[in-house]
C-alpha positions in Angstrom: -6.6 -19.7 18.1 -6.7 -16.0 18.8 -3.7 -13.9 17.9 -0.9 -14.2 20.5 -0.7 -10.7 22.7 2.4 -9.1 23.1 3.6 -6.5 25.8 6.8 -4.8 26.1 5.8 -3.5 29.6 5.3 -6.3 32.3 7.8 -8.9 33.1 4.8 -11.4 33.7 3.5 -10.8 30.4 6.8 -11.6 28.8 6.5 -14.9 30.6 3.1 -15.4 29.1 4.3 -14.7 25.6 7.0 -17.0 26.1 4.6 -19.7 27.0 2.6 -18.9 24.1 5.4 -19.0 21.7 6.3 -22.3 22.8 3.1 -23.6 22.2 2.7 -22.0 19.0 6.1 -23.5 17.5 5.3 -26.8 19.1 8.8 -26.9 20.8 9.1 -29.3 23.4 12.2 -27.8 24.9 10.5 -25.3 26.9 13.7 -24.3 28.9 15.5 -23.2 25.7 13.1 -23.7 22.8 15.6 -21.8 20.4 19.2 -21.9 19.6 19.1 -18.1 19.2 17.2 -15.1 18.6 17.6 -12.9 15.5 15.9 -9.4 15.3 15.2 -7.5 12.3 13.4 -4.2 12.2 13.4 -0.6 13.9 13.8 1.0 17.4 11.1 -1.4 18.9 13.9 -4.1 18.7 17.0 -2.2 18.5 19.0 -2.9 21.7 22.1 -0.8 20.7 22.9 -1.1 16.9 22.3 2.8 16.1 24.0 3.6 19.3 27.0 1.8 18.1 26.8 2.9 14.3 26.6 6.7 15.7 29.6 6.1 17.9 27.4 6.6 21.1 25.5 9.8 19.9 22.3 8.5 19.0 19.9 7.8 20.9 21.4 10.0 23.5 22.0 7.8 26.7 21.0 9.0 29.3 18.0 9.8 29.3 17.6 6.6 27.2 19.0 3.7 28.7 22.1 1.9 27.2 21.6 2.7 23.6 17.7 1.7 23.5 15.1 4.3 22.6 13.6 3.6 26.1 14.2 3.8 29.8 15.1 0.1 30.2 15.3 -3.3 28.4 12.7 -3.8 25.5 10.3 -6.5 25.3 12.4 -8.8 23.4 14.9 -8.7 26.2 12.4 -9.9 28.6 11.2 -12.4 26.1 14.7 -13.9 25.9 14.9 -13.9 29.6 11.7 -15.6 29.9 12.8 -18.5 27.3 15.8 -18.9 29.3 17.9 -17.2 26.9 20.2 -14.2 26.6 20.3 -11.9 23.3 23.7 -11.9 21.7 24.5 -8.8 20.0 25.9 -10.4 16.8 22.5 -11.7 16.2 20.5 -8.4 16.4 20.2 -6.7 13.0 17.6 -4.1 14.0 18.3 -0.4 13.8 16.5 2.6 15.1 14.8 4.5 12.5 14.8 1.7 9.9 12.0 1.6 7.2 11.1 -1.6 5.5 13.3 -1.1 2.3 16.8 0.2 2.7 15.9 3.5 4.1 16.1 5.0 7.5 13.8 7.7 8.8 16.1 8.9 11.4 19.0 9.5 9.0 16.8 11.8 7.1 14.6 13.5 9.6 17.5 14.0 12.1 20.3 14.3 9.8 22.2 11.2 11.1 24.3 9.9 8.0 25.7 6.9 10.0 22.1 5.2 9.8 21.6 5.9 6.1 20.7 2.7 4.2 20.2 0.5 7.3 16.5 -0.5 6.5 14.9 -3.9 6.7 16.4 -5.1 3.4 19.8 -4.1 4.2 19.6 -5.9 7.9 18.3 -9.1 5.8 21.1 -9.0 3.4 23.9 -8.4 6.0 22.4 -11.2 7.9 22.7 -13.5 5.0 26.3 -12.2 4.2 27.4 -12.9 7.8 25.8 -16.5 7.3 27.9 -17.2 4.1 26.6 -19.4 1.6 25.1 -21.9 4.3 21.6 -22.1 5.1 20.7 -20.3 8.3 19.9 -21.9 11.6 16.4 -23.7 11.5 16.2 -23.9 15.1 16.6 -20.1 15.8 13.8 -17.7 16.1 13.9 -14.9 13.7 11.5 -11.9 14.8 10.6 -9.2 12.3 8.8 -6.0 13.4 8.9 -3.1 10.9 6.6 -0.4 9.1 6.0 2.5 11.6 9.0 4.5 10.1 7.6 4.0 6.6 4.3 5.7 7.8 6.4 8.5 9.6 8.3 9.3 6.7 5.2 9.7 4.4 3.3 11.8 7.2 6.5 13.9 7.4 7.7 14.5 3.9 4.6 13.9 1.9 3.8 11.2 -0.7 1.4 8.6 -1.5 0.4 6.7 1.7 -1.6 4.1 -0.2 1.7 3.2 -2.1 3.9 3.5 1.1 1.4 0.9 2.8 1.6 -1.4 0.0 5.4 -1.3 -0.4 6.0 -1.6 3.2 3.8 -4.8 3.4 5.4 -6.2 0.2 9.0 -5.4 1.6 8.1 -7.3 5.0 6.7 -10.2 2.9 9.8 -10.3 0.8 11.9 -10.3 4.1 10.1 -13.3 5.4 10.2 -15.3 2.1 13.9 -14.6 2.1 14.4 -15.9 5.4 12.3 -19.0 4.9 14.1 -19.9 1.6 17.4 -19.9 3.5 15.9 -22.4 6.0 14.4 -20.2 8.6 11.4 -22.3 10.3 10.4 -20.0 13.4 9.5 -16.5 12.1 7.6 -14.1 14.3 6.0 -11.1 12.6 4.8 -8.3 14.8 2.2 -5.9 13.6 1.9 -2.3 13.8 0.9 -1.0 17.1 -2.1 1.4 17.3 -0.3 4.7 16.2 -3.5 6.6 17.2 -3.4 5.7 20.7 0.4 7.0 21.0 1.0 10.3 22.5 2.0 11.3 19.0 -1.3 10.2 17.8 -3.3 11.8 20.5 -1.6 15.0 19.9 -3.1 15.4 16.5 -6.6 15.6 18.1 -9.6 13.4 17.8 -9.7 13.4 14.2 -6.0 12.8 13.6 -5.9 10.2 16.1 -8.9 8.3 14.7 -7.2 8.5 11.3 -4.0 6.9 12.6 -6.0 4.1 14.3 -7.7 3.6 11.0 -4.3 3.5 9.1 -3.1 1.0 11.7 -6.1 -1.3 11.0 -5.8 -1.0 7.3 -1.9 -1.8 7.4 -2.4 -4.7 9.8 -5.2 -6.3 7.8 -3.4 -6.3 4.6 -0.1 -7.6 6.4 -2.0 -10.4 7.5 -3.4 -10.8 4.0 0.3 -10.9 2.7 1.5 -13.4 5.4 -1.9 -15.6 4.4 -0.5 -15.5 0.9 3.1 -16.7 1.9 1.3 -19.4 3.8 -0.5 -20.7 0.9 3.0 -20.9 -0.8 4.3 -23.0 2.3 5.7 -20.3 4.5 4.0 -20.1 7.8 4.4 -17.3 10.3 4.0 -16.9 13.8 2.0 -13.5 14.4 1.8 -11.2 17.3 -0.9 -8.6 17.7 0.8 -5.4 19.0 -2.1 -3.2 18.1 -4.5 -5.5 20.1 -2.5 -5.3 23.0 -2.0 -1.5 23.1 -5.9 -1.3 22.9 -6.3 -3.5 25.7 -3.9 -1.6 27.8 -5.4 1.7 27.0 -9.0 0.3 27.8 -8.2 -1.0 31.1 -4.7 0.6 32.3 -5.3 -0.9 36.0 -5.2 -4.5 34.9 -1.8 -4.2 33.4 -0.5 -2.0 36.6 -0.5 1.2 34.9 -1.9 4.4 35.8 -0.9 6.7 32.6 -1.6 5.5 29.0 -1.5 8.9 27.3 1.3 10.9 28.5 5.1 10.5 28.2 7.3 9.2 31.1 10.2 11.2 29.6 8.6 14.4 30.4 7.5 13.4 33.8 9.1 14.9 36.9 8.1 11.3 38.8 9.7 8.1 37.7 8.2 6.1 34.9 6.3 3.7 37.1 2.8 3.4 35.7 3.5 5.0 32.2 2.7 3.1 29.2 4.8 5.2 26.9 8.5 6.4 27.2 8.1 9.1 24.5 5.8 10.1 21.8 6.0 6.7 20.0 8.1 4.3 22.2 6.9 2.2 25.1 8.2 2.5 28.7 9.9 -0.1 30.9 7.4 1.4 33.4 9.5 -0.1 36.4 12.4 2.2 35.6 13.1 5.8 36.6 12.4 8.4 34.0 16.1 9.7 33.8 14.7 13.2 33.2 17.0 16.2 33.7 20.3 14.0 33.6 22.9 15.3 31.3 22.9 13.5 28.0 26.4 14.7 27.2 27.4 14.9 23.4 24.6 14.1 21.0 21.7 14.9 23.3 20.0 16.7 20.4 19.8 13.2 19.0 17.5 11.9 21.4 14.3 10.6 19.5 12.0 13.3 20.1 8.4 13.1 18.4 8.6 12.4 14.8 8.8 15.9 13.0 5.1 17.3 13.1 3.5 16.8 9.6 3.7 20.2 8.1 0.4 19.4 6.1 -1.4 17.3 8.8 -3.8 15.4 8.1 -3.6 15.7 4.2 -1.0 12.9 3.7 -3.4 10.4 5.1 -6.6 11.9 3.1 -6.0 9.2 0.4 -6.9 6.7 2.7 -10.2 8.3 3.6 -12.3 5.3 2.2 -10.7 2.9 4.5 -10.8 5.2 7.2 -14.4 5.8 6.7 -15.2 2.1 6.1 -12.0 0.1 7.5 -11.3 -3.4 6.7 -12.5 -5.7 9.6 -10.2 -6.2 12.3 -8.4 -9.6 12.4 -10.6 -12.1 14.0 -10.0 -15.6 15.4 -9.5 -16.8 11.6 -6.6 -14.2 11.2 -3.6 -13.4 13.2 -3.1 -17.0 14.5 0.2 -18.3 15.7 1.6 -20.0 12.9 5.0 -21.9 12.5 7.3 -21.4 9.5 7.9 -24.6 7.5 11.0 -23.2 5.9 9.6 -24.0 2.4 8.6 -21.3 -0.4 7.4 -21.1 -3.6 9.7 -19.0 -6.3 8.9 -15.7 -7.5 5.9 -15.2 -5.2 3.3 -12.8 -6.6 1.3 -12.3 -3.5 -2.0 -12.5 -5.0 -3.7 -11.0 -2.0 -1.5 -7.7 -2.3 -2.0 -7.4 -6.0 -5.8 -7.3 -5.7 -7.1 -3.7 -5.8 -8.0 -3.2 -2.0 -7.6 0.4 -1.5 -4.8 0.8 -3.9 -7.0 2.0 -7.0 -4.3 4.1 -8.0 -1.2 2.6 -6.5 1.8 1.8 -8.8 1.7 -1.8 -8.7 4.6 -2.5 -11.3 6.9 -0.1 -9.5 
């Protein structure tokens, strides 16, 4: 079974994703296959938590829409609609800027103290605290989408990109394992979109864009390896291929009803119709107005502009030159399959696939 392809752009594609998701989970009640939807991750899933935590300062709305870093509903909202469901705010834990640990890129890069410590591990622990000592709802859908802000943090402030990737994948696997141990059965994990095809990536020039695409390939390959290790321990996941979808759209925009897959709708004098991207790294709800030029009021400076330019670009990714020159194969039919979580797990998982050297010849595996 090929990886399920995900689009945050087109309502019809959300319906197709919903149908694929029902098939992947083997759920019979297609009208409402899950009891609720819980989200954990960053701005690609945050429908208003960062906005609430900052008292409406971030992200500035308008030009963003309703506390989302986009100009309309996010893909997960269309997914819920296609499943005959509604997202309930109390079940949404994703926070814009979140990293895979406890940190938050936006809190550091943009000086937003209210978002400090709202990373994935904090989100998972907050959810478990809210659940008390009970096992979590086995009929709910749990969505995890994380990792881009770990990359942006290292690109912006420097550091060992090898270890950043390793740690982000381990953190993601730990979050999935924790949910499964507490009884989650339907865990959906989304991989990293192709950062090289975003306006941010394209702005780095051909070499920089290619390096970011190579980094995306490496990240997603080893994320799949980590999830394979979890499956070997009895924890199965549903996997969605965001990178593959972005590449398909960029290769044939017309097929998806788009006309611009390189620019940013937020900078357009026209409406956002036909744009793949809202800003430098976030997808657009391409049916919505661009909102450009409208007053953002208090906190407009906190609009998520491009990640701060790496001052030493592309040096932070040079430690990945071996995998960029000879990247691991992209996941094929044998990888990225839709998988259902069984809710079982082994204790103290060692994630053997991650412990293999791979590109981490000097990674601090014991840190």
